[in-house]
N, C-alpha and C positions, 0 to 999 in steps of 0.2 A: 507295376502297380505301386502306388504310393502308400506309405505307411501313415495311417491317420494320426498316429501319435507323434509324427515328425512336425506337424503343424499345430500351432497353439489353438486350443479350442476357444470357442466364443466365451466360455466361462473364465478361462485364464486371461483373455484379452480384457474381460470385464473387471477381473480382479486388479490387473495392472492399471486400468482406468480409474478404479476406485482408490488405489494407492496414490496415484498422482493427485487426485482430488483431496486426499487426506493430507498430503504434503502441503497443498495449497491452503487447506483449511487450517493448517498448523501455524499460520501467520500469527505473530504475537500482537496483541492489542496494546497500544500505548496512548498516553495523553500528554499534551504539552500546552504551553502558552508562549506567545511570541508576537512579533511584529512582521507584517507582510512587507517584503522588500521589492518583490516583483510578482507579476501575474502574466502568464501567457496562455490565454484562452485557446488559441489554435493548437498549441502543443499539449494543452491539458496539464499545465504545471503551475505551481505556486512555490515561490522562494520565501522561506521564513527565517528570521533571526530569532531562534528560540532558546529558552532556558534548558537546563539539564532535563533529560528524559530518563529517569531511573529504570523504568520497565525494561529498556533495551541497553542500559548502561552507556548512554550517550552524554557527553558534556554539552554545555551550552555552545552553540555554533550557528552559522548561517548555512542553510542547504536548501536545494530544490526538491520538491516531492511531486509525484504524479497526483492529479486530482481531477475528478469529473468536472468539466467546466461549469455544469449547473450548480455545483456547490460553491463556485466562486463569484456567482452573480451578486452584484451589489457591493463587493469588497474591492479595496483598492490598496495600493502601496501606502504604508504609514498606519494602516489600521491595526490596532491591537486585537488579537484573537486567541481564543482557546481552540484546540483542535484534537481530533482523535486520529490515530494512525493504525494501519495494518502493516506490520514489518515482517517480511519473509525474505527468502533467498533472492527473489527478484527485485528487492528494494523495498521502499516504503511508500505507501499510498495514504493520502488524506481521505479518511472515510466520513468525516464530519468537521465542520469549521464554523465558528460563531464569533461574531464581533463582540468585544468586551465592552 
């Protein structure tokens, strides 16, 4: 006969799931300005040459970010943009981007 305490209850599984969601929700919000150097709609990425981003202690640099392809519609390399990011353990994702 199995011990019901040896298996995680649905409540404990639920708590673990909520903890994972809380970690995901703990992504830091940041804002920046920069110039688009590349867009890959198929990969859902945009490369930005951006200024310093103090919220995450980043210096000015060029780097690629994940982004929903729908956010990138109408944008092209060379465009100057302002953008918002969600930065977490899994990397940084553009959550909003606007041509300046």
